[in-house]
C-alpha positions, 0 to 999 in steps of 0.5 A: 230823060236825064235827071239829077237827084240828091240821095244824101247830104250834110255839111261835108259830103253829098251823094247824087244819083245821075240818071240818063247821063252818058258815062263820059259826061258823068265822069267829066262832072266827077273830075271837074268837081274834084279839081275844076271848080275855082276856090281860094288858096294862099298863092304868095307869102311874104315872110316878115319874120320866121325864127322857128325851126321850119324853113320859109318854104315849108311855112309857105307850103303849109299856108297854101294847103289851108282850105279857105272859104270861097265866095264865087259870086264876090270874086273873079279869077285873076285872068278874068278880072277887069283890073288886068294887072299882075298885082291884082285888086280887091276883086281877085286877091285877098290879103291875110296876115298872121303875127304870132308874137314872141312865144312865151311857151311852146305852143302850136299856131293855128289857122284861126290866127290868120286874119283876113281883110275880107270876112268872106275869105278865111280858113274853113276851120280854126284848129288846123295846125300851122307850126309849133313855136318854142319859147322865144320864137315867132312868125310874122307873115303877109300872104295873098290868096286868089282863086285857082283850080286844082288842075294848076295845083292840088291846093286849089282842089275843091274836093277831097274826094270825088267818086263815081260808081254804077248803081244797081239800076241800069243807066244810073250812077252815083256821084259822091263829093266830099268838100275841103270846106272851101265851098259847100258840097252843093256849091261844088256840084252846081258849079261843076255842072255849070263848068261842064256845060260851058266846056261842052258849048265851047267844044261845039263852037270849036267844031262849028268853026272847023266845019266852016 
């Protein structure tokens, strides 16, 4: 009989014991928890003003790596959204803006200065450094975030680490997942289990079609 039990958990990390779960399924869950659960990340960036020493491409890259809080019930992945448009809609894309103003002294622009049009999608932490501005410099940007998966790009990884080890007891394995902050560790596990289950069903359907 298969079972899943929580060993330890906090706001950042969770460890669960998998009992009676075949290795291939346990490893599939590990991989999905790492990069197969959809989370929000900045996808496109419009640079309105950038007088810093960091090139536009570098600024856009840093914005993309900021973990964003994610509500999987509220939003759709663009490919599954009813809007069916490249520009997206309020159900699959979120606008975030940042206007540093002209700096009067050397200072670091932090993630907490990003303002989101939807309170459910915002940086998971306010103190993540984005760029350092010298006196007289400024940045002003508009960027759109969307749901994506780490299989597409690492900025959409839902976890920092996802490890699977054998426990001392036979047929038991320990899975540890550390969240980036976009989702809680429990949400990653639950979404991962659902994702693996869906993939198994899809695979069985493919087999049945071949046999027919």
